[in-house]
C-alpha positions in Angstrom: 34.8 55.3 13.3 33.8 52.0 14.7 33.2 49.1 12.4 30.6 46.4 13.1 32.0 43.0 13.5 30.7 40.3 11.2 29.4 37.0 12.6 30.3 34.0 10.6 28.4 30.7 10.6 31.4 29.0 12.1 31.2 31.3 15.1 27.4 30.7 15.7 25.9 28.1 17.9 24.8 24.9 16.4 21.1 24.9 15.2 19.1 22.4 17.2 16.2 22.2 14.7 17.0 23.6 11.3 13.3 23.8 10.2 12.7 26.7 12.6 15.8 28.7 11.7 18.2 30.7 13.8 15.8 33.5 14.7 13.6 31.1 16.6 16.6 29.7 18.4 17.6 33.2 19.4 14.1 33.8 20.8 14.3 30.6 22.7 17.6 31.7 24.2 15.9 34.9 25.3 13.2 32.9 27.0 15.8 31.2 29.1 16.7 34.6 30.6 13.2 35.4 31.8 12.8 34.7 35.5 9.1 35.6 35.9 7.2 32.3 35.4 4.0 34.0 34.3 5.8 36.1 31.7 7.7 33.0 30.5 4.5 31.1 30.1 2.9 33.8 28.0 5.9 34.4 25.7 6.5 30.6 25.3 2.9 30.3 24.1 3.4 33.1 21.6 6.6 31.6 20.3 4.9 28.2 19.8 2.3 29.9 17.6 5.1 31.6 15.7 6.8 28.2 15.2 3.6 26.7 13.8 3.3 29.6 11.4 6.8 29.0 10.1 5.9 25.4 9.4 2.2 25.5 8.1 2.6 22.0 6.6 2.5 20.5 10.1 -1.3 21.1 10.2 -3.4 22.1 13.2 -4.3 19.3 15.6 -3.4 18.0 19.0 -0.5 16.0 17.7 1.0 19.0 16.0 0.6 21.2 19.1 2.5 18.6 21.2 5.2 18.2 18.6 5.9 22.0 18.5 5.9 22.3 22.3 8.3 19.3 22.4 10.5 21.1 19.8 10.6 24.2 22.0 12.0 22.1 24.8 14.5 20.5 22.5 15.7 23.9 21.2 16.1 25.1 24.8 18.1 22.0 25.8 15.2 21.1 28.1 16.2 24.0 30.4 12.8 25.9 30.2 10.6 25.4 33.2 7.0 26.3 32.8 3.5 24.7 33.0 2.9 23.8 29.4 -0.2 22.0 28.0 1.8 18.8 27.5 4.3 17.1 29.8 7.9 17.9 29.3 9.6 15.2 27.1 12.5 13.2 28.4 15.9 14.2 27.2 16.7 10.6 26.4 14.2 10.8 23.5 16.9 12.4 21.4 19.3 9.5 21.9 16.6 6.8 21.3 17.2 4.9 18.1 14.1 4.1 15.9 13.1 0.4 15.8 14.6 -1.5 13.0 12.2 -2.6 10.2 11.5 -6.3 10.1 12.7 -8.0 6.9 12.1 -11.5 5.7 15.2 -13.5 6.1 14.4 -16.1 3.4 14.5 -15.2 -0.2 11.4 -15.8 -2.3 11.4 -19.2 -4.0 10.6 -17.5 -7.3 12.0 -14.0 -7.5 10.0 -13.0 -10.6 6.8 -13.7 -8.5 7.9 -11.7 -5.5 7.0 -12.0 -1.8 3.5 -10.7 -2.4 2.4 -13.8 -4.3 3.7 -16.0 -1.4 1.6 -14.0 1.0 -1.5 -14.3 -1.2 -0.9 -18.1 -1.3 -0.8 -18.2 2.5 -4.1 -16.4 2.6 -5.7 -18.8 0.0 -4.5 -21.8 2.1 -6.4 -20.3 5.1 -9.7 -20.1 3.2 -12.3 -22.6 4.4 -14.8 -22.2 1.5 -13.6 -24.4 -1.4 -15.2 -22.1 -4.0 -13.5 -19.1 -2.6 -10.2 -21.0 -2.5 -10.6 -22.0 -6.1 -11.3 -18.4 -7.1 -8.2 -17.3 -5.2 -6.1 -19.9 -7.1 -7.4 -18.6 -10.4 -6.6 -15.0 -9.4 -3.1 -16.0 -8.2 -2.5 -17.9 -11.4 -3.4 -14.9 -13.5 -1.2 -12.7 -11.4 1.8 -15.1 -11.6 1.4 -15.5 -15.4 1.5 -11.7 -15.8 4.5 -11.4 -13.5 6.4 -14.1 -15.4 5.7 -12.5 -18.8 6.8 -9.1 -17.5 10.0 -10.4 -15.9 11.1 -12.9 -18.6 9.4 -11.3 -21.7 8.1 -14.7 -22.8 5.1 -16.9 -22.3 4.7 -19.7 -19.9 2.4 -22.8 -20.0 -0.5 -23.1 -17.6 0.8 -26.4 -16.4 4.0 -24.7 -15.2 2.0 -22.0 -13.4 0.0 -24.6 -11.6 3.1 -26.6 -10.6 4.6 -23.4 -9.2 1.4 -22.8 -7.2 1.5 -26.3 -5.8 5.1 -25.9 -4.9 4.7 -22.6 -3.1 1.6 -24.0 -1.2 3.4 -27.3 -0.4 0.7 -29.1 -2.3 -2.2 -27.5 -0.4 -3.6 -25.6 -3.4 -4.6 -27.1 -6.8 -7.1 -26.8 -9.6 -8.2 -28.9 -12.6 -5.7 -28.1 -15.3 -8.1 -29.1 -18.1 -10.6 -26.6 -16.9 -7.9 -24.0 -16.7 -6.8 -24.5 -20.2 -10.3 -24.8 -21.7 -11.6 -21.6 -20.1 -8.3 -19.7 -20.1 -8.6 -19.1 -16.4 -4.9 -18.1 -16.0 -5.3 -15.5 -18.9 -6.6 -12.0 -18.5 -10.2 -11.3 -17.7 -10.8 -10.1 -21.2 -9.6 -13.3 -22.8 -11.5 -15.4 -20.3 -14.7 -13.4 -20.9 -14.4 -13.7 -24.7 -13.8 -17.5 -24.5 -16.8 -17.9 -22.3 -19.0 -15.8 -24.5 -17.8 -17.8 -27.6 -18.8 -21.0 -25.9 -22.2 -19.6 -25.1 -22.6 -18.3 -28.6 -21.7 -21.8 -30.0 -24.4 -23.3 -27.8 -27.0 -20.7 -29.0 -26.1 -21.4 -32.6 -26.5 -25.1 -32.1 -29.9 -24.6 -30.4 -31.0 -22.3 -33.2 -30.0 -24.9 -35.7 -32.0 -27.5 -33.9 -34.9 -25.1 -33.9 -34.7 -24.7 -37.7 -34.8 -28.5 -38.0 -37.9 -28.7 -36.0 -39.5 -25.9 -38.1 -38.6 -27.9 -41.2 -40.1 -31.0 -39.8 -43.3 -29.2 -38.8 -43.4 -27.7 -42.2 -43.1 -31.2 -43.7 -46.0 -32.5 -41.6 -48.2 -29.6 -42.5 -47.5 -30.2 -46.2 -48.3 -33.8 -45.8 -51.6 -33.0 -44.2 -52.4 -30.6 -47.1 -51.7 -33.3 -49.6 -54.1 -35.6 -47.9 
C-alpha cells in the first residue's frame, strides 16, 4: 500500500504575493506551461477575474485592473508573454524604494503650539487685506490659548499669547491688546459672544433709562400746562 507524501511549508516555493494565496500561484505556474498564445491569453484573463474576486476590497476600476494584471506578471516572475490590456511592468519596479517623506528639520519654537500654528501664521502673514489678517490673528490667538491650556493644564495671559504671535511672525503680526482683553478675542466663541451681548445689553439699558427720563420730563411739562 502506497502512502501519500506530505508537503510541508518549508518544502514549498516562496509566495510572491500572499494576498492571492498558493492556489493562484499554482495556477500561474500552470500558465507558464501553456505554449499556445491564444489559449494563454484566454486563461490569463480568466485568472485575473479570479484574482479580483479573491480581493473584492480592491474595487472595480481601471487602476484596479492594471494592478491585478501587474500582480499576475509579478507572480510569474515576469515570464508570461501575452498581449494584455496594459503594458508589462518593468522588473526593476520591485527593487525601487519608495520616496522618503519630507520632514521639517527645525523643531517648532513652541512645542505646545505645534507646527500647524506656525503654518497658520505664515498664511496670515501672506494676507493682503488688513481685516482678514486681523481676523486670522484672533483665530490663531484662540487656537494657541486652547493648545497652551491643554498642554500645561493652566491659564495664560492674553499679553503672552500676543507676544508669542509676534515672535513666531517675526513682528509681522499684531493686534491691539486692549481690544483683545476688552472683548475677550482670544477666548472661546461662546465667551466672546456673551461679552459682546452684555455690552450691547448695557447700551440698551442705558438708552431705555434715558427714555424714561424723557418721558418723565414730558410728563412734567404736561402737568405744568394743566396747572396753567
